[in-house]
N, C-alpha and C positions, 0 to 999 in steps of 0.2 A: 295618642291622647289628643283630643281637641283643645284649642286654646282655652275655652271657658272651663273645660275640665281641669286643665293644668293650673289655671288660676285658683280654682276652688280647692285643689289639692294643696296649693302653697298657702292657703289662707290660715289665719291663726284663730284660736279660740280667744275668748275674753281673758281667761286666766293667763294664757300664754302671752297675749299682748300686754297685760299688766305687768308681768315679769320682765318683759323686754323694755318697757318704758320706765320701770322703777316706781310705779304708782300701784294703788290697790285696785282690785276689780271693781269695788264700789265706786271709786272715782271714775273709772271709764264708764260704767253704767250711768252715773250721774251726769256726766258730760253728754252722753247720748240722749238722755231724757230731757235735759234742760236746754241743750243748744243744738240738737238735731245732728250731732256728729255720730252717725250710725254706720254699721257695716252694709255693704252693698249686697251681701249674700247671707241667707240663713239656710241652715240644714232643715230637712223635713221636720225635725222635732222642735223647730223654732230656735234652735241653738244659733247664737251669733257666730259668724265666721268673718274675720277681718282680712280682707285682701290687701295687697301691697299699696294700692291707692288710698285705702282707708287708713292703713298704718302711717302712711306719710302725713295725713291730715293730723292724726293724733300726735306724731312726733313734732310737727310744727306747733300744735297746741302747747305741748310740754315746753318747747323752747320759749315760746312767748310768755307763758305764765311764769316761767323761771326768771324772766327779765322784768317781772313786776307788772305785766299787762293784766288787766282784769279778765277773768275767764271768759265773760261774754263777749268782750272785744276781741280776745284771743281766738275764740271759736269763729267769729265772723271773718277774721283775717285768714285763718287757716283754711276755711271753706272757700274763700275767695281765691286763695292761691291755687286751689285744685280746680275750680270752675271757671275762673277768669272773671273780669269785671262785668261782663255782660251776661253772665250765667252760662256761657258756653265753655268749651274746653279751654284750659289755660294755654296761653301761647308759650311754646317751648322757648327756653332761653337758658343762658348760663346761670348756674346756681351752685353755691358751694356744697360740696358733698357733706351730708350730715355725719357727725362723729359716730363711729361704730358704738352700738349699745351692747351692753353685757347683762345677761339675765341677773336680776337681784336674787340674793339668797333666799330661797323659799318664797319668792314673790313678795318679799317684805318691803316695808317702807321705814323711814326714820320718823317717829312721832315726835314732832318739835312743838306741838301745842299752838297757841295763838302768837304768831310771830310775824315779822315783816315778810312781804312777798319774796324778797331776796333770800331770806333764810330758807323758806320752803323750796325755792328753786335750787339752792345750794344742797339741800338735803336730798332732793330728788336726783340731782346730778351725781352726788356721792354714792347713792345706792346703785345707780346705773354704771358706776365707774367711769363716768364721762369726764375725763380729765380736761379737755379743752373748755367745756362749759363751766366746770368749777373755776378754772382760771379766770375766765371772762367775768363770771359773777362776782368773784372776790375783787378783781381789779376795778370793776365798775363801782362796787359798793364802797371801796376805800375812796375812789376818786369823788363820788357823789356825796357820801356821808361823812367822810373823814375817818381816821383810824380809830378813834375811841368809839364812835357809834357803830361802825362796821364791826369792831371786835365784840362789843357788848350785845348788839342786837341782831347780828348776822352770823358770825363765826362761832361765838360761844354757845348759843343754843343748838347749833348743828353739832358741834363737837360733843356736847353733853349728850345729845341724843345717840350719836355714834358710840359713845362710851357705854351708855346703858344697853345698847344692842349688843355690843361686844360682851359685856358682862352676862347678858342673858343667853347669848347663843355661842360664846366662845369663838373658836377658830372659824366658824362658819361666816362670821361678819368682820373679822379683824382686818381684812384687806380694805374694807370701806373706811375704817378709822385711820389706817395707815396712809391711804391715798389722800384723804381729806386733810390730815394733819400736815402732810408734806406741802400741799398747796396753800394751806393757811400760812405756814411758815414762809414760803416763797413769796406770797402776796405782801406779807408784812415786811419782809426784808426789802422787797422792791420799794414799798412805800417809804421806808426809812432812807434808803439810798437816794431816791428822787427828792425827798424833802431837803436831805443834806446838801445835794447839789444845787437846789434852788437857793438855799441860804448862802452857799459859797459864791454862786453867781452874783447875787445881790451885793455881797461884800466886795467882790472884784470890781463891780460896776459903780460902787459907792452909793448904792440905793438903799442900804439899810437904815434902820431908824437910829439917828445919832443919839437919841436919849437912852437907847439900850446899851450902848457901849460895846466893847469887844466881849465875846463869850468867855466866861470864866472857866475855872477847872471843871473837868467832866465828872458826871456821876458814874459810879461803878455799879454795874448790873450783874448779878450772879445767882445762880442756884445753889442751894446748900449742898455740902459735899456728897450726900446720898440722894439728892433730888434729881430725877431724870427728866422732869418736865421742863420744857423751855419756851413753850409757845407764849405764856403770859409775859415772859421777859422780852420776847420779839414785839408784842403789843406795846409794852412800855417804851421800847426803843423807837418804835414808829411814832408814838405819841410825842416823845421828846423831840424827835427830828422835825415833826410838824411845827412845833413851837420854836424851832431854831436853837434848841439847847443841846449841848454836847454831852456825850456819854461814851463809856467803854463797856462793851458787851463781852462777858466771859462765858455766858451760856450755862448749861446745866452741869451739876456734879463737879463744881470747882473744889479741889481738895483743900483741906484746912490750911495747911502751911502756904499753899499757893494763894489762897484768898487773903491771908494776912500779909503776905509779901506784896501782892498787888496793891493793897491799901497803903502800905508804907512807901512803895515806889511812886504811886501816882498822886497821893495826897488829895483824895476826893472829898468835897464838902458833904457828899451824901453817898451812902451805900444802900442799894436795895437788894435785900436777900429774899429770894422766893422759896417758899415751902408749900407744896401741894397737899401733903398729908402729915399728920401729927408726927409720925415716926422720923420724918426728915427735919423737923423743926428743933434744932440744937440751940437752946436758949443760952447755954454757956458760951458757945462760939459767937453768937450775936453780941453778947456782952463784951467778949474779947475784941471783936471788931470795933465796937463803940469806944473802947478804951485805947485803941491803937493811935499813936500820935506821931507827928513828924514836925520838922522845922527846927530852927536854932533854939538853944536853951533860953528860957525866959519868954519865948514866943511860940512855944509848941501848940499845935492844935490837933483836933481829931475830927472824925466824921460824925454826921447824924445818921443813924441806921434806921432804915425803913423795913420793918418785918412784914413782908407782903405775902398774901396767899392764905388759903384756908387752913393750912398746917399750923399757923400760929394762933388759931382761935383758942379762946379760953381766957380766964381771968389773969393768968400769970404772964403778962407781956414782958419780954426781956427788958431789963432795966436800961434806961437811957435811949429808948427807941420809940419811933412813931409806928402806928398800926393803921395804914390806909385801908379803908373798907372796900375800895374799888379802884379801877384804873383811873378814872377822872380825879379822885382824891389823891392818888399817888403822884400823878402828874402835877397837880397844883402844889403839893408839898415839895416835890423836887424843884419846881420852878422858883419857889420862894428861896430855897436853899442855894440854887445856882445863880441867881441874878445878882 
């Protein structure tokens, strides 16, 4: 087989290319018509055939748009990388190998709606199972936007889209949701650890704000005993760490007696209890936590309970609790209680 014939045999159709990139075929065709990123070879029936050099341009286009570069600018940069600055062949040189791509289930995408470019990039990387790109987008989003905005405008829409896809397609898409959730948790944990280290470094160097005084008792963060979702708790922890506020994270599904004992032993001024769905929102238990006290007789005190999450929705808020409507509100309430 001649070299041109071998290249043609290795070429991809538009549908196969879209599955490889984790975008829709319509997106590929739109990029071709708008920005001139087209295949070098067409079959006799005018069917598009994308050869390896064409695929490399589209992969670069995906990487750049995932990083927030406007499509037109990304297209120019991707084409320039292939043709070189003077319109000739690009000068060979060292270049990091692209992450291996994995075909998306059914060539599907995660419909995230009108969102930030970082969220669109995260959704594309999740469908491709592109773990390095997901980690990079999440890390940069937190560094550039802060934990609250990154959680609200980048992570949450992508997670919800993955959840809807999982509900619609079942096991065909569960790997996308699992991989995305793991990377979101890892990114938030990293952000919390780094923020806490910065606060500790400033304290050791004597560079903290003297008006703030030493940090007080830590907030207690926990999921209800039958609540398995913990990512929102990780977001709260990252937000508290960014504000230099102490916390103890107990994660999902903390058993009842363990929760009450943790409150008695640590004496937190605030306890945030997360419930994702109504069946995990135990109002009686939240009331028990709010009534748990510690300290010497005559000076006993108890925590303020924040009933956080959609599971607590409805008119019957647990007595003696706060009901934050979102992450920013929860952080503001916790900060007032911890200062």
